[in-house]
N, CA, C, O and the ligand as a Tripos MOL2 file, in Angstrom:
@<TRIPOS>MOLECULE
protein
  257   255    65     0     0
PROTEIN
NO_CHARGES

@<TRIPOS>ATOM
      1 N         -17.1840  -18.6740  -94.3420 N.3       1 MET1
      2 CA        -16.7810  -18.0520  -93.2130 C.3       1 MET1
      3 C         -17.8470  -17.8980  -92.2040 C.2       1 MET1
      4 O         -18.9410  -17.4530  -92.5490 O.2       1 MET1
      5 N         -17.6120  -18.2260  -91.0040 N.am      2 ALA2
      6 CA        -18.7150  -18.3130  -89.8050 C.3       2 ALA2
      7 C         -19.0860  -16.8800  -89.5100 C.2       2 ALA2
      8 O         -18.2520  -15.9860  -89.6570 O.2       2 ALA2
      9 N         -20.3020  -16.6410  -89.1030 N.am      3 ARG3
     10 CA        -20.8490  -15.4960  -88.8050 C.3       3 ARG3
     11 C         -20.7630  -15.5800  -87.2930 C.2       3 ARG3
     12 O         -20.9140  -16.6460  -86.6980 O.2       3 ARG3
     13 N         -20.5210  -14.4510  -86.7010 N.am      4 THR4
     14 CA        -20.5720  -14.2710  -85.2760 C.3       4 THR4
     15 C         -21.9260  -14.2970  -84.7410 C.2       4 THR4
     16 O         -22.6880  -13.4710  -85.2430 O.2       4 THR4
     17 N         -22.3550  -14.9880  -83.9180 N.am      5 HIS5
     18 CA        -23.7540  -14.8360  -83.4510 C.3       5 HIS5
     19 C         -23.5850  -13.8440  -81.9700 C.2       5 HIS5
     20 O         -22.6250  -13.7410  -81.2070 O.2       5 HIS5
     21 N         -24.7740  -13.2720  -81.9490 N.am      6 ARG6
     22 CA        -24.6590  -12.2710  -80.7130 C.3       6 ARG6
     23 C         -25.3800  -12.9120  -79.6590 C.2       6 ARG6
     24 O         -26.3930  -13.5440  -79.9580 O.2       6 ARG6
     25 N         -25.0350  -12.8480  -78.5630 N.am      7 MET7
     26 CA        -25.8760  -13.2670  -77.2210 C.3       7 MET7
     27 C         -26.3160  -12.2230  -76.4280 C.2       7 MET7
     28 O         -25.6460  -11.2100  -76.2230 O.2       7 MET7
     29 N         -27.6050  -12.4670  -75.8980 N.am      8 GLU8
     30 CA        -28.2830  -11.5420  -74.9840 C.3       8 GLU8
     31 C         -28.0680  -12.0840  -73.6660 C.2       8 GLU8
     32 O         -28.2160  -13.2880  -73.4550 O.2       8 GLU8
     33 N         -27.6620  -11.1160  -72.5980 N.am      9 CYS9
     34 CA        -27.6360  -11.3820  -71.1920 C.3       9 CYS9
     35 C         -28.8170  -11.1200  -70.4560 C.2       9 CYS9
     36 O         -29.4070  -10.0400  -70.5060 O.2       9 CYS9
     37 N         -29.1450  -12.0180  -69.8250 N.am     10 THR10
     38 CA        -30.1590  -11.9860  -68.7010 C.3      10 THR10
     39 C         -29.8970  -12.1610  -67.3470 C.2      10 THR10
     40 O         -29.2150  -13.1630  -67.1300 O.2      10 THR10
     41 N         -30.2490  -11.4420  -66.2470 N.am     11 ALA11
     42 CA        -29.8380  -11.9210  -64.9360 C.3      11 ALA11
     43 C         -30.8910  -12.8400  -64.4440 C.2      11 ALA11
     44 O         -32.0970  -12.6100  -64.5380 O.2      11 ALA11
     45 N         -30.3520  -13.9130  -63.9040 N.am     12 SER12
     46 CA        -31.3370  -15.0640  -63.2230 C.3      12 SER12
     47 C         -30.8410  -15.2940  -62.0260 C.2      12 SER12
     48 O         -29.7650  -14.8410  -61.6360 O.2      12 SER12
     49 N         -31.5830  -15.9980  -61.3860 N.am     13 PRO13
     50 CA        -31.3120  -16.4050  -59.8780 C.3      13 PRO13
     51 C         -29.9990  -17.2880  -59.9460 C.2      13 PRO13
     52 O         -29.2490  -17.2750  -58.9700 O.2      13 PRO13
     53 N         -29.7540  -17.8920  -60.8200 N.am     14 ALA14
     54 CA        -28.6840  -18.8420  -61.0150 C.3      14 ALA14
     55 C         -27.4460  -18.2940  -61.5180 C.2      14 ALA14
     56 O         -26.4440  -19.0050  -61.5890 O.2      14 ALA14
     57 N         -27.4420  -16.8980  -61.9260 N.am     15 GLY15
     58 CA        -26.3380  -16.2720  -62.4460 C.3      15 GLY15
     59 C         -26.7010  -15.6150  -63.7120 C.2      15 GLY15
     60 O         -27.8890  -15.3250  -63.8580 O.2      15 GLY15
     61 N         -25.8810  -15.3390  -64.6330 N.am     16 LEU16
     62 CA        -26.2200  -14.6580  -65.8290 C.3      16 LEU16
     63 C         -26.4920  -15.5760  -66.9230 C.2      16 LEU16
     64 O         -25.6820  -16.4720  -67.1590 O.2      16 LEU16
     65 N         -27.5500  -15.4450  -67.6150 N.am     17 LEU17
     66 CA        -28.0900  -16.3200  -68.5320 C.3      17 LEU17
     67 C         -27.8700  -15.7330  -69.8780 C.2      17 LEU17
     68 O         -28.4750  -14.7010  -70.1680 O.2      17 LEU17
     69 N         -27.0790  -16.2800  -70.7100 N.am     18 PHE18
     70 CA        -26.8510  -15.8360  -72.2720 C.3      18 PHE18
     71 C         -27.4990  -16.6960  -73.2330 C.2      18 PHE18
     72 O         -27.3330  -17.9140  -73.2960 O.2      18 PHE18
     73 N         -28.3470  -15.9110  -74.0770 N.am     19 GLU19
     74 CA        -29.1510  -16.5230  -75.0690 C.3      19 GLU19
     75 C         -28.7560  -16.1060  -76.4970 C.2      19 GLU19
     76 O         -28.6100  -14.9090  -76.7430 O.2      19 GLU19
     77 N         -28.5790  -17.0230  -77.4340 N.am     20 CYS20
     78 CA        -28.3000  -16.6810  -78.8510 C.3      20 CYS20
     79 C         -29.3350  -15.7220  -79.4410 C.2      20 CYS20
     80 O         -30.5210  -16.0530  -79.4700 O.2      20 CYS20
     81 N         -28.9500  -14.6280  -79.8760 N.am     21 LEU21
     82 CA        -30.1050  -13.6930  -80.6450 C.3      21 LEU21
     83 C         -30.2560  -14.2570  -82.1790 C.2      21 LEU21
     84 O         -31.1420  -13.8490  -82.9290 O.2      21 LEU21
     85 N         -29.3740  -15.1510  -82.5200 N.am     22 ASP22
     86 CA        -29.3620  -15.4150  -83.9840 C.3      22 ASP22
     87 C         -30.1250  -16.6760  -84.2490 C.2      22 ASP22
     88 O         -30.1280  -17.1060  -85.4030 O.2      22 ASP22
     89 N         -30.6940  -17.2390  -83.4230 N.am     23 GLY23
     90 CA        -31.7330  -18.2080  -83.5780 C.3      23 GLY23
     91 C         -31.0470  -19.7040  -83.6290 C.2      23 GLY23
     92 O         -31.6820  -20.6500  -84.0940 O.2      23 GLY23
     93 N         -29.8860  -19.8360  -83.1880 N.am     24 CYS24
     94 CA        -29.3460  -21.4030  -83.1860 C.3      24 CYS24
     95 C         -29.7220  -22.0350  -81.9270 C.2      24 CYS24
     96 O         -29.7600  -23.2640  -81.8750 O.2      24 CYS24
     97 N         -30.0300  -21.2620  -80.8140 N.am     25 GLY25
     98 CA        -30.5090  -21.9980  -79.7110 C.3      25 GLY25
     99 C         -29.5520  -22.1890  -78.5640 C.2      25 GLY25
    100 O         -29.8640  -22.7450  -77.5110 O.2      25 GLY25
    101 N         -28.3000  -21.6630  -78.8540 N.am     26 ARG26
    102 CA        -27.2800  -21.6240  -77.5690 C.3      26 ARG26
    103 C         -27.7280  -20.9840  -76.3380 C.2      26 ARG26
    104 O         -28.3150  -19.9040  -76.4010 O.2      26 ARG26
    105 N         -27.5120  -21.5360  -75.2690 N.am     27 ARG27
    106 CA        -27.7990  -20.9160  -74.1650 C.3      27 ARG27
    107 C         -26.5750  -21.3260  -73.1440 C.2      27 ARG27
    108 O         -26.1000  -22.4600  -73.0850 O.2      27 ARG27
    109 N         -26.1780  -20.2850  -72.4090 N.am     28 VAL28
    110 CA        -24.8590  -20.5760  -71.4760 C.3      28 VAL28
    111 C         -25.2660  -19.6330  -70.3320 C.2      28 VAL28
    112 O         -25.7390  -18.5020  -70.4440 O.2      28 VAL28
    113 N         -24.9910  -20.3150  -69.2180 N.am     29 VAL29
    114 CA        -25.2130  -19.8620  -67.6600 C.3      29 VAL29
    115 C         -23.8610  -19.5610  -67.1710 C.2      29 VAL29
    116 O         -23.0720  -20.5030  -67.2450 O.2      29 VAL29
    117 N         -23.4180  -18.4510  -66.6860 N.am     30 VAL30
    118 CA        -22.3790  -17.9980  -65.9580 C.3      30 VAL30
    119 C         -22.7740  -17.8130  -64.5360 C.2      30 VAL30
    120 O         -23.5490  -16.9190  -64.1950 O.2      30 VAL30
    121 N         -22.1930  -18.7330  -63.6340 N.am     31 ASP31
    122 CA        -22.6430  -18.5140  -62.3450 C.3      31 ASP31
    123 C         -22.1550  -17.4400  -61.5820 C.2      31 ASP31
    124 O         -20.9430  -17.2470  -61.4850 O.2      31 ASP31
    125 N         -23.0990  -16.6240  -60.9560 N.am     32 GLY32
    126 CA        -22.8490  -15.2560  -60.2250 C.3      32 GLY32
    127 C         -21.7750  -15.2690  -59.3220 C.2      32 GLY32
    128 O         -21.0810  -14.2660  -59.1600 O.2      32 GLY32
    129 N         -21.5530  -16.4550  -58.6440 N.am     33 VAL33
    130 CA        -20.4950  -16.3160  -57.6090 C.3      33 VAL33
    131 C         -19.2680  -16.8290  -57.8930 C.2      33 VAL33
    132 O         -18.3120  -16.2760  -57.3490 O.2      33 VAL33
    133 N         -19.0210  -17.9440  -58.7620 N.am     34 SER34
    134 CA        -17.7040  -18.5770  -59.0270 C.3      34 SER34
    135 C         -17.3230  -18.0380  -60.4230 C.2      34 SER34
    136 O         -16.1160  -18.1540  -60.6340 O.2      34 SER34
    137 N         -17.9720  -17.5190  -61.3610 N.am     35 GLY35
    138 CA        -17.9980  -17.3390  -62.5910 C.3      35 GLY35
    139 C         -17.8260  -18.5020  -63.5480 C.2      35 GLY35
    140 O         -17.3340  -18.4000  -64.6720 O.2      35 GLY35
    141 N         -18.2560  -19.5610  -63.0210 N.am     36 GLU36
    142 CA        -18.0560  -20.8720  -63.9140 C.3      36 GLU36
    143 C         -19.2140  -20.8050  -64.9760 C.2      36 GLU36
    144 O         -20.3200  -20.3140  -64.7530 O.2      36 GLU36
    145 N         -18.8440  -21.3150  -66.0540 N.am     37 LEU37
    146 CA        -19.5160  -21.3790  -67.3300 C.3      37 LEU37
    147 C         -20.2580  -22.6170  -67.4650 C.2      37 LEU37
    148 O         -19.6210  -23.6630  -67.3430 O.2      37 LEU37
    149 N         -21.4370  -22.6650  -67.6850 N.am     38 THR38
    150 CA        -22.1360  -23.9300  -68.0750 C.3      38 THR38
    151 C         -22.9730  -23.9380  -69.1770 C.2      38 THR38
    152 O         -23.9280  -23.1660  -69.0980 O.2      38 THR38
    153 N         -22.8570  -24.7080  -70.3440 N.am     39 ILE39
    154 CA        -23.6600  -24.8030  -71.5950 C.3      39 ILE39
    155 C         -24.8110  -25.4080  -71.2950 C.2      39 ILE39
    156 O         -24.7950  -26.5700  -70.8880 O.2      39 ILE39
    157 N         -25.8350  -24.8000  -71.4310 N.am     40 VAL40
    158 CA        -27.1420  -25.3810  -71.4040 C.3      40 VAL40
    159 C         -27.7030  -26.0700  -72.6290 C.2      40 VAL40
    160 O         -28.1910  -27.1990  -72.5780 O.2      40 VAL40
    161 N         -27.6080  -25.3030  -73.7990 N.am     41 ASP41
    162 CA        -27.8140  -25.8610  -75.1990 C.3      41 ASP41
    163 C         -26.5610  -25.4100  -75.8840 C.2      41 ASP41
    164 O         -26.0660  -24.3050  -75.6630 O.2      41 ASP41
    165 N         -26.0730  -26.2540  -76.6950 N.am     42 HIS42
    166 CA        -24.9760  -25.9080  -77.6590 C.3      42 HIS42
    167 C         -25.3320  -25.1470  -78.7880 C.2      42 HIS42
    168 O         -24.5400  -24.2840  -79.1670 O.2      42 HIS42
    169 N         -26.4560  -25.3350  -79.4260 N.am     43 GLY43
    170 CA        -26.8550  -24.7060  -80.5470 C.3      43 GLY43
    171 C         -25.9250  -24.9170  -81.6030 C.2      43 GLY43
    172 O         -25.5120  -26.0670  -81.7470 O.2      43 GLY43
    173 N         -25.4950  -23.9770  -82.4110 N.am     44 ASP44
    174 CA        -24.5870  -24.1640  -83.4370 C.3      44 ASP44
    175 C         -23.2000  -23.9680  -83.0790 C.2      44 ASP44
    176 O         -22.7670  -22.8360  -82.8630 O.2      44 ASP44
    177 N         -22.4120  -25.0960  -82.9950 N.am     45 ARG45
    178 CA        -21.0500  -25.2160  -82.3330 C.3      45 ARG45
    179 C         -20.1230  -24.6700  -83.2620 C.2      45 ARG45
    180 O         -18.9920  -24.4440  -82.8320 O.2      45 ARG45
    181 N         -20.4130  -24.3790  -84.6120 N.am     46 THR46
    182 CA        -19.4910  -23.8380  -85.4150 C.3      46 THR46
    183 C         -19.2740  -22.5210  -85.4710 C.2      46 THR46
    184 O         -18.2600  -21.9450  -85.8670 O.2      46 THR46
    185 N         -20.4530  -21.9840  -84.9790 N.am     47 ALA47
    186 CA        -20.5240  -20.4900  -85.0120 C.3      47 ALA47
    187 C         -19.8770  -19.7810  -83.8450 C.2      47 ALA47
    188 O         -20.1480  -20.1490  -82.7020 O.2      47 ALA47
    189 N         -18.9300  -18.6590  -84.0920 N.am     48 PRO48
    190 CA        -18.5140  -18.0020  -82.8040 C.3      48 PRO48
    191 C         -19.4900  -17.1860  -82.1080 C.2      48 PRO48
    192 O         -20.3050  -16.5080  -82.7350 O.2      48 PRO48
    193 N         -19.4440  -17.2190  -80.8300 N.am     49 HIS49
    194 CA        -20.6150  -16.5290  -80.2080 C.3      49 HIS49
    195 C         -19.9430  -15.3230  -79.3550 C.2      49 HIS49
    196 O         -18.8350  -15.5640  -78.8750 O.2      49 HIS49
    197 N         -20.4820  -14.1210  -79.1400 N.am     50 GLN50
    198 CA        -20.0710  -13.2510  -78.4680 C.3      50 GLN50
    199 C         -21.2600  -12.6230  -77.7000 C.2      50 GLN50
    200 O         -22.3560  -12.5300  -78.2530 O.2      50 GLN50
    201 N         -21.0650  -12.2030  -76.4710 N.am     51 GLY51
    202 CA        -22.0890  -11.5490  -75.6260 C.3      51 GLY51
    203 C         -21.2750  -10.6280  -74.7340 C.2      51 GLY51
    204 O         -20.0540  -10.6680  -74.5750 O.2      51 GLY51
    205 N         -22.1500   -9.7850  -74.1710 N.am     52 SER52
    206 CA        -21.6710   -8.7180  -73.1180 C.3      52 SER52
    207 C         -22.7630   -8.4140  -72.2540 C.2      52 SER52
    208 O         -23.9550   -8.4030  -72.5620 O.2      52 SER52
    209 N         -22.1930   -8.1430  -71.0250 N.am     53 SER53
    210 CA        -23.0890   -7.5770  -69.8940 C.3      53 SER53
    211 C         -22.3680   -6.5470  -69.0420 C.2      53 SER53
    212 O         -21.4840   -6.8910  -68.2570 O.2      53 SER53
    213 N         -22.7290   -5.3370  -69.1890 N.am     54 GLY54
    214 CA        -21.9210   -4.4720  -68.3770 C.3      54 GLY54
    215 C         -20.6040   -4.5490  -68.7780 C.2      54 GLY54
    216 O         -20.2600   -4.5550  -69.9600 O.2      54 GLY54
    217 N         -19.7240   -4.6170  -67.6720 N.am     55 GLY55
    218 CA        -18.1270   -4.5770  -67.7000 C.3      55 GLY55
    219 C         -17.6760   -5.9360  -68.1860 C.2      55 GLY55
    220 O         -16.6010   -6.0680  -68.7720 O.2      55 GLY55
    221 N         -18.6140   -7.0980  -67.9110 N.am     56 ALA56
    222 CA        -17.9970   -8.5120  -68.1820 C.3      56 ALA56
    223 C         -18.3980   -8.7200  -69.7280 C.2      56 ALA56
    224 O         -19.5010   -8.5150  -70.2340 O.2      56 ALA56
    225 N         -17.2510   -9.1670  -70.3330 N.am     57 ARG57
    226 CA        -17.4540   -9.6170  -71.7920 C.3      57 ARG57
    227 C         -17.0350  -10.9240  -72.1340 C.2      57 ARG57
    228 O         -15.9340  -11.3670  -71.8090 O.2      57 ARG57
    229 N         -17.7990  -11.4950  -72.7180 N.am     58 LEU58
    230 CA        -17.5470  -12.9860  -73.1480 C.3      58 LEU58
    231 C         -17.1620  -13.0810  -74.7030 C.2      58 LEU58
    232 O         -17.8350  -12.5350  -75.5770 O.2      58 LEU58
    233 N         -16.1260  -13.7560  -74.9260 N.am     59 THR59
    234 CA        -15.8470  -13.8760  -76.3180 C.3      59 THR59
    235 C         -15.9980  -15.3710  -76.7230 C.2      59 THR59
    236 O         -16.2280  -16.2150  -75.8560 O.2      59 THR59
    237 N         -15.8820  -15.6740  -77.9230 N.am     60 SER60
    238 CA        -16.3190  -16.8760  -78.4640 C.3      60 SER60
    239 C         -15.4220  -17.9760  -77.7900 C.2      60 SER60
    240 O         -15.8390  -19.1300  -77.6990 O.2      60 SER60
    241 N         -14.1070  -17.5820  -77.2880 N.am     61 ALA61
    242 CA        -13.3080  -18.5270  -76.8050 C.3      61 ALA61
    243 C         -13.8380  -18.8080  -75.2910 C.2      61 ALA61
    244 O         -13.7990  -19.9570  -74.8520 O.2      61 ALA61
    245 N         -14.3110  -17.7820  -74.5400 N.am     62 SER62
    246 CA        -14.8260  -18.2410  -73.3940 C.3      62 SER62
    247 C         -16.2380  -18.8840  -73.4310 C.2      62 SER62
    248 O         -16.5940  -19.4920  -72.4210 O.2      62 SER62
    249 N         -16.9700  -18.8190  -74.3550 N.am     63 ILE63
    250 CA        -18.4570  -19.2870  -74.4770 C.3      63 ILE63
    251 C         -18.3160  -20.7290  -75.1490 C.2      63 ILE63
    252 O         -19.1680  -21.5590  -74.8340 O.2      63 ILE63
    253 N         -17.3010  -21.1030  -76.0590 N.am     64 ASP64
    254 CA        -17.1490  -22.2040  -76.6120 C.3      64 ASP64
    255 C         -16.4170  -23.0900  -75.6580 C.2      64 ASP64
    256 O         -16.1430  -24.2470  -75.9760 O.2      64 ASP64
    257 ZN        -25.9640  -18.7990  -81.9960 Zn       65 ZN65
@<TRIPOS>BOND
     1     1     2 1
     2     2     3 1
     3     3     4 2
     4     3     5 am
     5     5     6 1
     6     6     7 1
     7     7     8 2
     8     7     9 am
     9     9    10 1
    10    10    11 1
    11    11    12 2
    12    11    13 am
    13    13    14 1
    14    14    15 1
    15    15    16 2
    16    15    17 am
    17    17    18 1
    18    18    19 1
    19    19    20 2
    20    19    21 am
    21    21    22 1
    22    22    23 1
    23    23    24 2
    24    23    25 am
    25    25    26 1
    26    26    27 1
    27    27    28 2
    28    27    29 am
    29    29    30 1
    30    30    31 1
    31    31    32 2
    32    31    33 am
    33    33    34 1
    34    34    35 1
    35    35    36 2
    36    35    37 am
    37    37    38 1
    38    38    39 1
    39    39    40 2
    40    39    41 am
    41    41    42 1
    42    42    43 1
    43    43    44 2
    44    43    45 am
    45    45    46 1
    46    46    47 1
    47    47    48 2
    48    47    49 am
    49    49    50 1
    50    50    51 1
    51    51    52 2
    52    51    53 am
    53    53    54 1
    54    54    55 1
    55    55    56 2
    56    55    57 am
    57    57    58 1
    58    58    59 1
    59    59    60 2
    60    59    61 am
    61    61    62 1
    62    62    63 1
    63    63    64 2
    64    63    65 am
    65    65    66 1
    66    66    67 1
    67    67    68 2
    68    67    69 am
    69    69    70 1
    70    70    71 1
    71    71    72 2
    72    71    73 am
    73    73    74 1
    74    74    75 1
    75    75    76 2
    76    75    77 am
    77    77    78 1
    78    78    79 1
    79    79    80 2
    80    79    81 am
    81    81    82 1
    82    82    83 1
    83    83    84 2
    84    83    85 am
    85    85    86 1
    86    86    87 1
    87    87    88 2
    88    87    89 am
    89    89    90 1
    90    90    91 1
    91    91    92 2
    92    91    93 am
    93    93    94 1
    94    94    95 1
    95    95    96 2
    96    95    97 am
    97    97    98 1
    98    98    99 1
    99    99   100 2
   100    99   101 am
   101   101   102 1
   102   102   103 1
   103   103   104 2
   104   103   105 am
   105   105   106 1
   106   106   107 1
   107   107   108 2
   108   107   109 am
   109   109   110 1
   110   110   111 1
   111   111   112 2
   112   111   113 am
   113   113   114 1
   114   114   115 1
   115   115   116 2
   116   115   117 am
   117   117   118 1
   118   118   119 1
   119   119   120 2
   120   119   121 am
   121   121   122 1
   122   122   123 1
   123   123   124 2
   124   123   125 am
   125   125   126 1
   126   126   127 1
   127   127   128 2
   128   127   129 am
   129   129   130 1
   130   130   131 1
   131   131   132 2
   132   131   133 am
   133   133   134 1
   134   134   135 1
   135   135   136 2
   136   135   137 am
   137   137   138 1
   138   138   139 1
   139   139   140 2
   140   139   141 am
   141   141   142 1
   142   142   143 1
   143   143   144 2
   144   143   145 am
   145   145   146 1
   146   146   147 1
   147   147   148 2
   148   147   149 am
   149   149   150 1
   150   150   151 1
   151   151   152 2
   152   151   153 am
   153   153   154 1
   154   154   155 1
   155   155   156 2
   156   155   157 am
   157   157   158 1
   158   158   159 1
   159   159   160 2
   160   159   161 am
   161   161   162 1
   162   162   163 1
   163   163   164 2
   164   163   165 am
   165   165   166 1
   166   166   167 1
   167   167   168 2
   168   167   169 am
   169   169   170 1
   170   170   171 1
   171   171   172 2
   172   171   173 am
   173   173   174 1
   174   174   175 1
   175   175   176 2
   176   175   177 am
   177   177   178 1
   178   178   179 1
   179   179   180 2
   180   179   181 am
   181   181   182 1
   182   182   183 1
   183   183   184 2
   184   183   185 am
   185   185   186 1
   186   186   187 1
   187   187   188 2
   188   187   189 am
   189   189   190 1
   190   190   191 1
   191   191   192 2
   192   191   193 am
   193   193   194 1
   194   194   195 1
   195   195   196 2
   196   195   197 am
   197   197   198 1
   198   198   199 1
   199   199   200 2
   200   199   201 am
   201   201   202 1
   202   202   203 1
   203   203   204 2
   204   203   205 am
   205   205   206 1
   206   206   207 1
   207   207   208 2
   208   207   209 am
   209   209   210 1
   210   210   211 1
   211   211   212 2
   212   211   213 am
   213   213   214 1
   214   214   215 1
   215   215   216 2
   216   215   217 am
   217   217   218 1
   218   218   219 1
   219   219   220 2
   220   219   221 am
   221   221   222 1
   222   222   223 1
   223   223   224 2
   224   223   225 am
   225   225   226 1
   226   226   227 1
   227   227   228 2
   228   227   229 am
   229   229   230 1
   230   230   231 1
   231   231   232 2
   232   231   233 am
   233   233   234 1
   234   234   235 1
   235   235   236 2
   236   235   237 am
   237   237   238 1
   238   238   239 1
   239   239   240 2
   240   239   241 am
   241   241   242 1
   242   242   243 1
   243   243   244 2
   244   243   245 am
   245   245   246 1
   246   246   247 1
   247   247   248 2
   248   247   249 am
   249   249   250 1
   250   250   251 1
   251   251   252 2
   252   251   253 am
   253   253   254 1
   254   254   255 1
   255   255   256 2
@<TRIPOS>SUBSTRUCTURE
     1 MET1         2 RESIDUE 1 A MET
     2 ALA2         6 RESIDUE 1 A ALA
     3 ARG3        10 RESIDUE 1 A ARG
     4 THR4        14 RESIDUE 1 A THR
     5 HIS5        18 RESIDUE 1 A HIS
     6 ARG6        22 RESIDUE 1 A ARG
     7 MET7        26 RESIDUE 1 A MET
     8 GLU8        30 RESIDUE 1 A GLU
     9 CYS9        34 RESIDUE 1 A CYS
    10 THR10       38 RESIDUE 1 A THR
    11 ALA11       42 RESIDUE 1 A ALA
    12 SER12       46 RESIDUE 1 A SER
    13 PRO13       50 RESIDUE 1 A PRO
    14 ALA14       54 RESIDUE 1 A ALA
    15 GLY15       58 RESIDUE 1 A GLY
    16 LEU16       62 RESIDUE 1 A LEU
    17 LEU17       66 RESIDUE 1 A LEU
    18 PHE18       70 RESIDUE 1 A PHE
    19 GLU19       74 RESIDUE 1 A GLU
    20 CYS20       78 RESIDUE 1 A CYS
    21 LEU21       82 RESIDUE 1 A LEU
    22 ASP22       86 RESIDUE 1 A ASP
    23 GLY23       90 RESIDUE 1 A GLY
    24 CYS24       94 RESIDUE 1 A CYS
    25 GLY25       98 RESIDUE 1 A GLY
    26 ARG26      102 RESIDUE 1 A ARG
    27 ARG27      106 RESIDUE 1 A ARG
    28 VAL28      110 RESIDUE 1 A VAL
    29 VAL29      114 RESIDUE 1 A VAL
    30 VAL30      118 RESIDUE 1 A VAL
    31 ASP31      122 RESIDUE 1 A ASP
    32 GLY32      126 RESIDUE 1 A GLY
    33 VAL33      130 RESIDUE 1 A VAL
    34 SER34      134 RESIDUE 1 A SER
    35 GLY35      138 RESIDUE 1 A GLY
    36 GLU36      142 RESIDUE 1 A GLU
    37 LEU37      146 RESIDUE 1 A LEU
    38 THR38      150 RESIDUE 1 A THR
    39 ILE39      154 RESIDUE 1 A ILE
    40 VAL40      158 RESIDUE 1 A VAL
    41 ASP41      162 RESIDUE 1 A ASP
    42 HIS42      166 RESIDUE 1 A HIS
    43 GLY43      170 RESIDUE 1 A GLY
    44 ASP44      174 RESIDUE 1 A ASP
    45 ARG45      178 RESIDUE 1 A ARG
    46 THR46      182 RESIDUE 1 A THR
    47 ALA47      186 RESIDUE 1 A ALA
    48 PRO48      190 RESIDUE 1 A PRO
    49 HIS49      194 RESIDUE 1 A HIS
    50 GLN50      198 RESIDUE 1 A GLN
    51 GLY51      202 RESIDUE 1 A GLY
    52 SER52      206 RESIDUE 1 A SER
    53 SER53      210 RESIDUE 1 A SER
    54 GLY54      214 RESIDUE 1 A GLY
    55 GLY55      218 RESIDUE 1 A GLY
    56 ALA56      222 RESIDUE 1 A ALA
    57 ARG57      226 RESIDUE 1 A ARG
    58 LEU58      230 RESIDUE 1 A LEU
    59 THR59      234 RESIDUE 1 A THR
    60 SER60      238 RESIDUE 1 A SER
    61 ALA61      242 RESIDUE 1 A ALA
    62 SER62      246 RESIDUE 1 A SER
    63 ILE63      250 RESIDUE 1 A ILE
    64 ASP64      254 RESIDUE 1 A ASP
    65 ZN65       257 GROUP 0 **** ****
């Protein structure tokens, strides 16, 4: 059974940067204006990822 990885959110000039805290290397950027999601590094594609930043919450569905 896949373990859910947690992602830490950091504000960057390009938008919100999410980095996996569980060491698989996944990194995702969410554009601050459009909300568009760009995967920078896929990391472990089989693991569900979940991250949160204030009111905005990303689920595995939106990150994958
Ligand atoms: Zn991960």
